[in-house]
SEVO-294092 format. One line per field, with one value per residue: x, y, z of N, C-alpha, C in turn; residue number from 1; residue in three letters. Coordinates in Angstrom, 2 decimals, padded with zeros to 5 digits. Example, Ala and Ser with C-alpha at 12.3 -4.5 7.8 and 13.67 -1.06 7.14 Angstrom:
nX: 013.19,012.85
nY: -005.69,-002.25
nZ: 007.80,007.08
caX: 012.30,013.67
caY: -004.50,-001.06
caZ: 007.80,007.14
cX: 013.20,012.90
cY: -003.30,000.03
cZ: 007.80,007.87
martor: 1,2
baza: ala,ser
END
This chain:
nX: -055.87,-055.41,-054.31,-056.11,-053.58,-052.98,-053.49,-052.38,-052.91,-051.36,-049.97,-052.39,-053.14,-050.75,-051.00,-053.73,-052.53,-050.70,-052.00,-054.06,-052.21,-051.31,-053.56,-053.63,-055.16,-055.92,-057.76,-059.02,-058.63,-059.63,-062.01,-061.32,-059.91,-061.64,-063.77,-066.62,-068.90,-068.59,-066.53,-068.45,-070.00,-067.89,-068.08,-070.53,-070.44,-068.60,-069.95,-071.77,-070.91,-069.65,-071.99,-073.37,-071.22,-070.99,-074.10,-074.04,-072.35,-074.19,-075.66,-074.30,-073.49,-076.10,-076.38,-075.10,-072.08,-069.14,-068.02,-066.81,-065.64,-064.64,-066.62,-069.12,-070.21,-070.66,-073.66,-074.70,-076.66,-080.46,-081.70,-084.35,-082.87,-080.72,-081.88,-083.62,-082.04,-080.33,-082.19,-082.66,-080.61,-080.50,-082.11,-080.92,-079.33,-076.62,-074.76,-072.81,-070.53,-071.16,-071.87,-074.64,-076.57,-078.11,-077.59,-077.39,-077.10,-076.30,-077.73,-079.30,-082.49,-085.00,-087.09,-089.45,-091.29,-090.30,-087.74,-088.83,-090.16,-087.40,-086.52,-088.01,-088.07,-085.94,-083.28,-081.16,-080.78,-079.67,-077.76,-074.81,-072.21,-072.90,-071.53,-069.24,-068.58,-067.67
nY: 176.36,175.32,176.93,175.93,174.51,176.26,175.48,176.14,177.22,176.37,174.43,172.31,171.62,170.57,167.76,167.01,166.14,163.85,162.07,161.50,160.64,158.31,156.60,155.89,157.02,160.35,161.77,161.22,162.61,165.12,164.27,162.77,164.56,166.92,165.78,164.26,165.71,167.87,167.88,166.70,169.48,171.08,170.09,170.14,172.97,173.64,171.79,173.83,176.27,175.63,174.28,177.67,178.75,176.70,178.15,180.82,180.83,179.39,181.57,183.64,182.65,181.82,184.74,186.07,185.72,184.84,181.90,182.08,179.63,176.45,174.65,174.36,172.91,174.05,174.11,173.79,173.35,172.05,169.16,168.41,170.18,168.87,165.83,167.26,168.41,166.22,164.87,166.69,166.27,163.90,164.12,165.26,167.70,170.26,169.42,170.26,170.01,171.43,173.87,175.51,175.76,174.90,174.13,174.45,173.48,173.38,171.40,170.51,168.75,171.13,172.03,173.60,173.68,172.09,173.71,176.03,174.61,174.09,176.76,177.88,175.99,177.79,177.26,178.37,178.28,178.31,179.13,177.39,178.71,181.16,180.18,179.85,182.52,183.16
nZ: 088.40,085.36,082.29,079.08,076.61,073.21,070.18,067.53,063.91,062.11,063.27,064.39,061.01,060.61,062.44,061.79,059.65,060.01,061.07,059.06,058.07,058.55,058.69,056.11,054.50,053.06,053.08,055.84,057.48,058.86,060.15,062.21,063.48,064.58,065.04,064.39,063.48,063.13,061.10,058.73,059.06,057.61,055.98,054.15,054.38,052.11,050.58,050.13,048.75,046.36,044.65,044.92,043.28,040.89,040.56,040.35,037.82,035.62,035.71,034.56,031.93,031.35,030.68,028.76,028.98,030.25,032.21,035.08,036.68,036.05,036.39,035.46,032.33,029.22,028.12,024.59,022.97,023.33,023.86,022.46,020.02,019.64,018.39,016.35,014.80,013.97,012.54,010.47,009.05,007.91,006.24,004.09,004.58,005.95,008.56,011.22,013.52,017.09,015.67,016.00,013.92,010.95,007.68,004.32,000.74,-002.81,-004.02,-002.38,-001.23,-000.16,002.61,003.24,005.23,007.80,008.16,009.04,011.22,012.81,012.45,014.52,016.89,017.67,016.03,013.48,009.67,007.30,003.75,002.98,001.64,003.49,006.16,005.07,004.58,006.86
caX: -057.34,-054.89,-054.82,-055.58,-052.29,-053.98,-053.28,-051.86,-053.85,-050.40,-049.91,-053.77,-052.44,-049.80,-051.54,-054.50,-051.47,-049.89,-053.49,-054.33,-051.27,-051.16,-054.56,-053.67,-055.91,-055.76,-059.82,-060.05,-057.90,-060.44,-063.42,-060.45,-059.05,-062.49,-064.99,-067.89,-070.21,-067.91,-066.49,-069.89,-070.64,-067.20,-068.12,-072.11,-070.27,-067.83,-070.36,-072.63,-070.18,-069.56,-073.61,-072.66,-070.19,-072.23,-075.27,-073.47,-071.53,-074.94,-076.67,-073.19,-073.48,-077.51,-076.65,-073.80,-070.56,-067.99,-068.21,-065.36,-064.41,-063.96,-067.08,-069.89,-070.08,-071.51,-074.84,-075.39,-078.05,-081.11,-082.51,-084.58,-082.50,-079.89,-082.80,-084.19,-080.43,-079.76,-083.37,-082.42,-079.31,-080.56,-082.59,-079.37,-079.17,-074.99,-074.77,-071.26,-070.31,-070.62,-072.72,-076.64,-077.34,-078.71,-076.73,-078.16,-076.00,-077.28,-077.83,-079.56,-084.02,-085.01,-088.79,-089.94,-092.15,-089.17,-086.97,-089.78,-090.11,-086.54,-086.70,-089.18,-087.19,-084.60,-082.20,-080.62,-080.91,-078.55,-077.05,-073.78,-071.84,-072.77,-070.99,-067.45,-067.60,-067.29
caY: 176.07,175.34,176.94,174.70,174.64,176.34,174.79,177.14,176.45,175.24,172.44,171.43,171.14,168.34,167.05,166.30,165.51,162.95,161.48,160.95,159.13,156.91,155.62,155.18,157.60,161.46,162.29,160.97,163.56,165.96,163.74,163.03,165.96,167.97,164.79,163.90,166.21,169.88,167.49,167.48,171.24,171.80,169.65,171.17,174.69,173.51,171.80,174.33,177.29,174.97,174.64,178.53,179.10,176.30,178.86,182.13,180.44,179.07,182.88,184.15,181.68,182.62,186.41,185.71,186.22,183.65,181.35,182.37,178.77,175.67,173.89,173.94,172.46,174.96,173.55,174.55,172.64,171.13,167.46,169.08,170.17,167.38,165.26,167.54,168.35,164.57,164.46,167.01,165.54,162.50,164.52,165.58,169.05,170.18,169.92,170.98,169.75,172.43,174.96,175.34,176.38,174.22,174.64,173.57,173.95,173.82,170.29,169.91,169.20,171.39,171.76,174.74,173.46,171.31,174.98,177.08,174.23,174.97,178.36,177.98,175.86,178.32,176.88,178.79,177.69,179.33,178.87,177.10,180.27,182.13,179.54,179.74,184.00,183.81
caZ: 087.04,084.07,081.24,077.86,075.80,072.29,068.65,066.16,062.62,061.35,064.31,063.53,059.99,060.72,063.44,060.94,057.97,059.92,061.18,058.25,056.97,059.90,058.40,054.55,053.27,053.17,053.51,056.80,058.81,059.19,060.82,062.94,064.30,064.82,065.19,062.33,063.44,062.77,059.95,058.32,058.66,057.16,053.94,054.19,053.84,050.88,049.00,049.57,048.08,045.24,044.57,044.71,042.14,039.62,040.19,039.34,036.76,034.85,035.22,033.17,030.94,030.53,029.87,027.40,029.61,030.01,033.34,035.75,037.10,034.99,037.39,034.24,030.64,028.88,027.18,023.29,022.05,024.27,023.81,021.44,018.49,018.38,017.36,015.17,013.48,013.62,011.54,009.17,008.19,007.42,005.57,002.81,005.51,006.56,009.89,011.57,015.27,017.75,015.23,016.67,012.24,009.67,006.36,002.51,-000.60,-004.16,-004.11,-001.12,-001.42,000.40,002.78,003.99,006.30,008.15,007.93,009.86,012.43,012.64,012.92,015.95,018.08,017.50,015.16,012.05,009.14,006.28,002.98,003.32,002.07,004.60,006.86,004.40,004.34,008.16
cX: -055.77,-055.80,-054.78,-054.82,-053.48,-052.98,-053.32,-052.82,-052.34,-049.96,-051.24,-053.81,-052.10,-050.15,-052.68,-053.36,-051.53,-051.21,-053.92,-053.33,-051.04,-052.61,-054.44,-054.15,-056.35,-057.44,-060.22,-059.78,-058.94,-061.42,-062.21,-060.02,-060.05,-063.74,-066.43,-068.73,-069.45,-067.62,-067.91,-070.13,-069.44,-068.15,-069.40,-071.84,-069.89,-068.67,-071.73,-072.36,-070.32,-071.05,-073.76,-072.03,-070.96,-073.72,-075.11,-072.93,-072.81,-075.15,-075.52,-073.33,-074.98,-077.34,-075.59,-072.79,-069.67,-068.44,-066.60,-064.57,-064.79,-065.34,-068.39,-069.69,-070.96,-072.56,-074.98,-076.45,-078.24,-080.94,-082.86,-083.97,-081.42,-081.03,-082.65,-082.97,-080.55,-081.04,-083.35,-080.93,-079.59,-081.54,-081.90,-079.06,-077.23,-075.15,-072.82,-071.47,-070.43,-071.84,-073.81,-076.99,-076.91,-078.01,-077.14,-077.19,-077.43,-078.53,-079.39,-081.42,-084.51,-086.56,-088.90,-090.70,-091.27,-088.61,-087.58,-089.55,-088.76,-086.18,-087.36,-088.76,-086.01,-083.18,-082.31,-080.44,-080.38,-077.93,-075.31,-072.78,-071.92,-071.88,-069.13,-067.13,-067.49,-065.94
cY: 176.18,175.51,175.95,175.47,175.66,176.02,176.27,176.71,175.23,173.57,171.62,170.85,170.23,167.81,166.07,165.57,164.23,161.71,160.74,160.10,157.97,155.89,154.91,156.38,159.45,161.81,161.76,161.73,164.24,165.73,163.73,163.65,166.54,167.07,165.02,164.44,167.56,169.03,167.99,168.89,171.73,171.24,169.91,172.29,174.28,172.64,172.70,176.09,176.58,174.96,176.19,179.21,178.73,177.69,180.22,181.73,180.43,180.85,183.56,183.58,182.32,183.66,186.74,186.04,184.72,183.26,182.08,181.57,177.73,174.63,173.24,173.57,172.89,173.97,174.70,174.70,172.02,169.85,167.42,169.10,169.45,166.67,165.89,168.35,167.30,164.22,165.09,166.88,164.18,162.85,165.24,167.39,168.80,170.45,170.01,170.40,171.30,173.96,174.75,175.99,175.16,174.58,173.59,174.21,173.94,172.78,169.87,170.65,170.13,171.40,172.87,174.80,172.26,172.67,175.70,175.93,174.92,175.85,178.18,177.57,176.77,178.48,178.25,178.49,178.58,178.86,178.58,178.23,180.91,181.57,179.65,181.43,184.29,183.70
cZ: 085.98,082.99,079.74,077.24,074.22,071.15,068.17,064.73,061.93,061.81,063.78,062.19,060.05,061.43,062.34,059.57,058.70,060.78,059.68,057.24,057.71,058.70,056.96,053.83,054.05,053.60,054.65,058.24,059.40,060.28,062.05,064.36,064.74,064.92,064.05,062.60,062.83,061.16,058.81,058.11,058.21,055.47,053.72,053.76,052.54,049.62,048.83,048.80,047.22,044.62,043.97,043.71,041.12,039.00,039.13,037.88,035.24,034.53,034.30,032.27,030.24,029.84,028.88,028.21,029.86,031.71,034.08,036.56,035.71,035.33,036.26,032.89,030.94,027.59,025.91,023.25,023.40,023.11,022.01,019.39,018.13,018.06,016.05,013.99,013.27,012.27,010.19,008.09,007.98,006.03,003.81,003.67,006.00,007.68,010.15,013.26,016.16,017.03,015.32,014.77,011.36,008.65,004.98,002.13,-001.79,-003.98,-003.55,-001.36,-000.49,001.28,003.56,005.55,007.91,008.29,008.88,011.52,013.01,013.36,014.22,017.07,018.54,016.89,014.06,010.61,007.54,005.18,003.30,002.61,002.97,005.89,006.23,004.79,006.07,009.23
martor: 1,2,3,4,5,6,7,8,9,10,11,12,13,14,15,16,17,18,19,20,21,22,23,24,25,26,27,28,29,30,31,32,33,34,35,36,37,38,39,40,41,42,43,44,45,46,47,48,49,50,51,52,53,54,55,56,57,58,59,60,61,62,63,64,65,66,67,68,69,70,71,72,73,74,75,76,77,78,79,80,81,82,83,84,85,86,87,88,89,90,91,92,93,94,95,96,97,98,99,100,101,102,103,104,105,106,107,108,109,110,111,112,113,114,115,116,117,118,119,120,121,122,123,124,125,126,127,128,129,130,131,132,133,134
baza: met,glu,asp,lys,pro,thr,ile,thr,arg,gly,glu,trp,arg,arg,lys,ala,tyr,glu,ala,ala,arg,lys,thr,gly,arg,phe,gly,val,gly,leu,pro,gln,met,val,gly,pro,glu,lys,ala,ala,gln,val,tyr,ala,lys,ser,arg,gln,lys,arg,ile,glu,lys,ile,ala,arg,asp,arg,arg,arg,val,ala,leu,gly,leu,glu,pro,leu,thr,arg,leu,ile,lys,pro,val,ile,leu,thr,arg,gln,glu,ile,asp,phe,arg,phe,arg,met,lys,lys,arg,gly,tyr,ile,ile,phe,arg,gly,asp,pro,ala,ile,tyr,tyr,asp,asp,lys,thr,thr,arg,asn,glu,glu,arg,glu,ala,ala,ala,arg,ala,ile,gly,leu,ala,val,asn,his,ile,asn,lys,arg,val,thr,gln
END
């Protein structure tokens, strides 16, 4: 009985690279070398790792920590808050992009019910001087 020659990791990578070059696309080297079933397992494992990293980063952001990767885009405002800010801007309040607060100045006609509704959904309503001093 003959022993099968073992392929080292470097040789396997080189052969996969050459096979991918022949086809003109580098993404097909893995299925050609290991077969479609094994390639599907490798891709599924990669996909699962990415999902876990995204979930981990979302948990960190929810706790107020910085994400470890750049896989997620932190959501600052919900759709409800964005819509409410737009309506407040139409009524004369001052809105700054990326700032979750609503501001008013001395010229703004204030409405306590609207401001209470803004506070109820989590938006701060402040005088413009508070923003300038920060």
